[in-house]
Structures are given as structure tokens and as C-alpha cells.
C-alpha positions in Angstrom: 16.1 60.1 20.4 14.5 58.6 17.3 14.2 60.7 14.3 12.2 59.4 11.3 13.8 59.3 7.8 11.1 61.7 6.6 11.7 64.3 9.2 15.5 64.0 8.7 15.2 64.4 5.0 12.8 67.4 5.2 15.2 69.3 7.5 18.1 68.5 5.3 16.2 69.7 2.2 15.0 72.9 3.9 18.6 73.7 5.1 20.0 73.1 1.6 17.3 75.2 0.0 17.7 78.0 2.4 21.4 78.1 1.9 21.1 78.1 -1.8 18.4 80.8 -1.6 20.5 83.1 0.6 23.4 82.8 -1.8 21.1 83.4 -4.8 19.6 86.6 -3.6 22.8 88.4 -2.6 22.3 90.6 -5.6 18.6 91.0 -4.7 17.6 89.4 -8.0 16.5 85.8 -8.4 17.0 84.4 -11.9 15.6 81.2 -13.3 18.9 79.5 -13.1 19.2 80.4 -9.4 15.7 79.1 -8.8 16.6 75.8 -10.5 19.7 75.6 -8.3 17.6 76.0 -5.2 15.2 73.3 -6.3 18.0 70.9 -7.2 19.7 71.5 -3.9 16.6 70.6 -2.0 15.8 67.6 -4.1 19.4 66.4 -3.8 19.4 66.7 -0.1 16.1 65.0 0.2 17.2 62.1 -1.9 20.6 61.6 -0.4 19.3 61.9 3.2 16.5 59.5 2.5 18.8 56.9 0.9 21.4 56.9 3.7 20.2 54.8 6.7 20.5 55.9 10.3 23.4 54.4 12.2 22.3 51.2 14.1 22.4 51.5 17.9 25.2 49.8 19.7 25.1 48.4 23.2 28.1 50.5 24.5 
């Protein structure tokens, strides 16, 4: 199965953002700092996932 780098990074960013968001709203209040943390988690996951290449196929 071939997954493009864009799709892979979008899923990683959404997963990181959702995880940060769930943690941030445990007290049912979203502060500015928590919002920044969510955005940074998404951007970090997008950037790291985009930068790391997929493993090359082997003939095994």
C-alpha cells in the first residue's frame, strides 16, 4: 500500500492535535497557552512526518 507523504503528515498532525486538545480540555476550559500547544503539536507532527522519508521497499 502506498501512502503519500502529504496524507501521512496530515494524519499525524490531526492525531497530535486531537491528543493535545483532549488533554487541554479536561478542565473544560481552553486557555491561550493550551491553544498554542495544540497548534505547535500539529505543526511539529506535520514537519517531522514530512521530513522523514518512507522506508524503501525490499525484495524479501
